[in-house]
C-alpha positions, -999 to 999 in steps of 0.1 A, spaced: -702 -750 -345 -700 -715 -331 -677 -686 -326 -677 -662 -297 -660 -629 -304 -657 -600 -279 -645 -567 -292 -644 -530 -284 -653 -505 -311 -639 -470 -312 -658 -450 -339 -648 -417 -354 -678 -404 -373 -691 -372 -387 -728 -363 -389 -746 -341 -414 -782 -330 -408 -806 -317 -434 -828 -295 -412 -830 -285 -375 -867 -289 -367 -888 -314 -348 -880 -343 -372 -843 -344 -383 -828 -368 -409 -790 -373 -407 -763 -390 -427 -733 -404 -408 -700 -416 -420 -665 -424 -408 -641 -451 -395 -642 -475 -366 -613 -493 -350 -621 -528 -336 -600 -541 -308 -606 -578 -304 -605 -592 -269 -611 -629 -261 -623 -651 -290 -634 -687 -287 -640 -711 -316 -659 -745 -312 -650 -759 -346 -620 -777 -360 -605 -745 -375 -585 -724 -351 -592 -687 -358 -569 -660 -347 -586 -626 -348 -565 -594 -354 -575 -558 -348 -594 -542 -377 -606 -509 -392 -640 -505 -409 -657 -479 -431 -691 -468 -418 -721 -452 -434 -755 -447 -418 -789 -430 -420 -805 -416 -389 -839 -402 -381 -844 -382 -350 -876 -368 -334 -876 -341 -307 -900 -351 -278 -894 -322 -255 -868 -295 -249 -836 -317 -247 -850 -352 -252 -849 -369 -285 -859 -404 -298 -840 -418 -327 -837 -448 -351 -805 -454 -371 -794 -479 -397 -756 -484 -402 -735 -503 -426 -698 -512 -417 -674 -527 -442 -643 -543 -427 -612 -531 -447 -589 -560 -439 -597 -597 -432 -609 -603 -396 -588 -635 -393 -553 -643 -405 -563 -679 -413 -594 -673 -435 -593 -646 -462 -627 -628 -461 -638 -593 -454 -672 -593 -436 -697 -564 -433 -721 -555 -405 -756 -541 -411 -774 -529 -380 -806 -511 -370 -807 -494 -336 -830 -471 -317 -825 -450 -286 -832 -419 -266 -808 -390 -264 -807 -363 -237 -786 -333 -246 -770 -312 -219 
């Protein structure tokens, strides 16, 4: 039993940093719009996914490597405001941890 869901996320977030030195902690928050594309369900319940909006909150830590190059790690919590499907009434949440490299122009 599995579900495959493809979606595009369009976030609108604000970021607040505590200091502007070599190691920067940030708090992020905002909204995201989820546009669901193709969904496929391999179980007996046919699920129809509708577009959704979520509330986002995150913590980020950024370290400056050289002049415009930064490495970061971020945790994010997203809470879906409305149910994802019209057939089952539940509101999921997403917790993620990501890392990356930023180059600023």
